[in-house]
Structure formats: structure tokens, C-alpha cells
C-alpha positions in Angstrom: -0.1 0.0 0.1 2.9 2.3 0.7 4.4 1.6 -2.7 1.2 2.4 -4.4 0.8 5.8 -2.5 4.6 6.7 -3.0 4.3 5.9 -6.8 1.0 8.1 -6.9 2.6 11.1 -5.2 5.7 10.9 -7.6 3.4 10.9 -10.4 1.5 13.8 -9.2 4.6 15.9 -8.6 6.1 14.9 -11.8 3.1 15.6 -13.9 3.7 19.4 -14.2 7.1 18.8 -15.2 6.2 16.4 -18.0 3.4 18.7 -19.1 5.7 21.9 -19.7 8.4 19.7 -21.7 8.0 19.9 -25.4 7.4 16.3 -26.6 6.2 16.0 -30.1 2.5 15.1 -30.2 1.4 13.2 -33.5 -1.7 15.1 -35.3 -4.0 12.5 -36.5 -6.9 14.9 -37.5 -8.1 14.1 -41.0 -8.7 17.8 -41.6 -5.0 18.8 -41.6 -3.5 20.3 -44.7 -0.5 17.8 -44.7 1.4 20.1 -46.9 -1.0 20.2 -50.0 -1.6 23.8 -51.1 -3.9 22.7 -53.8 -6.6 21.3 -51.4 -6.3 23.2 -48.3 -9.3 23.9 -46.2 -8.2 27.6 -45.6 -9.5 28.2 -49.3 -13.0 26.8 -48.3 -15.6 29.4 -47.1 -19.3 28.3 -46.2 -22.4 30.4 -45.7 -26.0 29.7 -45.0 -29.3 31.6 -46.1 -32.8 30.8 -45.1 -36.2 32.3 -46.4 -39.9 31.7 -46.2 -42.6 32.8 -48.4 -46.3 32.1 -48.7 -49.2 33.4 -51.0 -53.0 33.1 -51.5 -55.4 34.0 -54.1 -58.7 35.7 -54.0 -60.3 32.0 -54.4 -58.7 30.8 -51.2 -56.1 28.7 -52.7 -52.5 29.2 -51.4 -49.0 27.9 -51.1 -46.0 28.1 -48.7 -42.5 27.7 -49.6 -39.1 27.6 -47.2 -35.7 27.5 -48.6 -32.7 26.7 -46.7 -29.4 27.1 -48.8 -25.9 26.1 -47.9 -23.4 28.0 -50.0 -20.0 26.5 -50.5 -17.1 28.4 -52.2 -13.6 27.0 -52.9 -10.9 29.2 -54.3 -8.2 26.9 -56.0 -6.3 30.1 -56.8 -7.1 33.8 -57.4 -8.1 33.0 -60.9 -10.3 29.7 -60.4 -13.0 29.3 -58.0 -16.0 26.7 -57.4 -19.2 27.5 -56.1 -21.7 24.9 -55.0 -25.2 25.7 -53.5 -27.4 23.1 -52.0 -30.9 24.2 -51.8 -33.2 22.5 -49.2 -36.8 23.4 -50.4 -40.1 22.4 -48.5 -43.3 23.5 -50.1 -47.1 22.7 -50.2 -50.4 24.1 -50.5 -53.5 25.3 -48.3 -56.9 26.2 -48.7 -58.4 29.3 -46.8 -62.0 28.8 -48.5 -64.4 28.1 -45.6 -61.6 27.3 -43.0 -57.9 27.0 -43.1 -56.9 23.5 -44.3 -53.3 22.3 -45.2 -53.4 19.9 -48.1 -51.8 16.5 -48.0 -49.4 17.8 -50.8 -46.0 18.5 -48.7 -43.0 18.3 -50.8 -39.2 18.4 -49.8 -36.4 18.5 -52.4 -32.7 19.2 -52.3 -31.8 21.1 -55.6 -28.0 21.5 -56.3 -26.5 24.4 -58.3 -22.8 24.5 -59.3 -20.6 26.9 -61.1 -17.0 26.9 -61.9 -15.3 30.3 -62.8 -12.1 30.9 -64.4 -10.7 34.4 -64.9 -7.4 34.4 -66.9 -7.4 38.0 -67.1 -9.4 41.0 -65.7 -11.6 41.1 -69.0 -12.0 37.5 -69.8 -14.1 35.0 -67.7 -14.9 31.3 -68.6 -17.9 30.2 -66.5 -19.3 26.6 -66.4 -22.6 26.7 -64.6 -25.7 24.3 -63.6 -28.6 25.8 -62.6 -32.1 24.4 -61.7 -34.3 27.3 -62.3 -36.5 29.4 -60.6 -38.2 28.4 -57.3 -40.4 31.1 -56.5 -43.7 29.5 -57.0 -44.0 25.8 -57.1 -47.6 25.7 -58.5 -46.2 27.7 -61.6 -42.9 25.8 -62.0 -43.5 22.0 -62.0 -39.7 21.3 -62.4 -39.6 20.8 -58.6 -41.9 17.6 -59.1 -39.1 16.2 -61.5 -36.3 16.4 -58.8 
């Protein structure tokens, strides 16, 4: 019992000395750069936006739409950048005729948008873009049903 107490006391006294020493510690994080300047996470930026809209007609038919977008931008170098927008859309309809009723048509979709922009000079820009279309009113734009 005395030996265990003595060893414990020695470890407690030596622990601050060991903590102050400069022992190299391995970094096992998968998010480190590892010397690659082309795919560094410091070139990635992310932002978010959110919106909601609803509308109704004089006949009492209406719609609602909520949109959350995750904007990702990656700058490979000052002349080449990639943008990716992941739009999460939720929409449906309702009736306000005699009483307020939501219909059973509640849809959720993820709609991606992508662009790759290369600017070799100030007055020259080459852009490759994939845009899904307008999402303002789901009852006028049936492309949401196709996703």
C-alpha cells in the first residue's frame, strides 16, 4: 500500500514537469492540410441563407415555400473558383375557403446548383454553370416535381 501511495505521489509531482516539456505530439486529424496547397481547407468558405414565403389568391388557394441554402465556395487560386449551392426546399399548399386547411401535398427536395469560374485576365471570364431554375412559385414551376 505504501508503494502505491509513493508512486502516485511521485506521478502527481512529476506531472507538471512532464506537461511543460516539449514532447512532439502526433496529429491524427483528417482535416489537416498535410502540406497540400491545392486542397487546403483555408481556401473553403461556407455561408447559409434561409427564407420563407407564402401566398394566397382571392379564391382561397394558397402555397407556402421554405428554403435553406448552404453556399460553399472553394478558391483553388485567385483565378479559379468553384461554387456549390445546396438548396433544401419544402413546399405545399393550403385552402382558406371556409376554414384554413393544409392539403396533403407537402414536398421536400434538395436542388443543387454548381458553377466553376475561371478568370485568366481582368476582362476575360470563362464560366461553367448548372442552375436548376426559378423556385419562386412551386405551382407555376413544375420542375420541382421532377427532382
